[in-house]
Phi, psi and omega in degrees: 000153183299323185292339183280354177211166175263120184269118186245138173229140177240133169245114184205130180282348183269118181296324179292327176295317177299321178292314178305312183299309184290324179300314179306310185293324179299313179293333182285338183049043173268161179283082177230155167238126184243125173241146176238150176228144189272350176199175185289327178294312177300315178305305181296326177299317179298310184295324183280356172298132184299338183255008185290144173270129183281141180287157174284327180218131178250126174256127185240120171283142181279318189259086183234144176293160175072309176215115183285170179294321177300316176300314179297317177302316179300313188293318180297315184291339175280344179262117182302332175303330185260013188301332182262005180291123177272127189238121176254118173284132186230098193216153175281344180287135174237023181292141179301323182295317176293323176298311179294317180298319186283325177296316180296328182268009165101011175292156183268328181206154181241123182235123172280125185296128178279154173267354182259124181303317181299313183294323178300312185298320178300311181298313179296322176299320181289316182296317179293328186262359181294154175283092186292333174305307176302314189287344180255353174255134180062043185303140171224158185299332182293325180255013177279313184275117177283116180254144175263000000 
């Protein structure tokens, strides 16, 4: 049943990052189901299927070919079907412009991709177990950027 696990989706064009991400969840042994998509077009095609099960948390890489994470974020936020979707930006970028753009366009949290597997596991465990109701109501910039 859906309630028994947290459904997590990652859209990232980097194959190594996708593998790093899924390996981290396997090692965490949390009640999760993880699906990955290699670009924004593949992600949006999957989300827009009328019978698709929406993830509890969507991790979006910003720099993807064909359709960027920011383009996906804007498209998601325009669709009422996705209004309760929690979106974590998951990027190598730490630029203030990217952080500001994704905050203004409705992402729930911004995570800079760590290079260390142990840190990645901690971040993913924290994000999956965070109180999203608190995190999505009354967003402010102080709790938007996940700091380690």
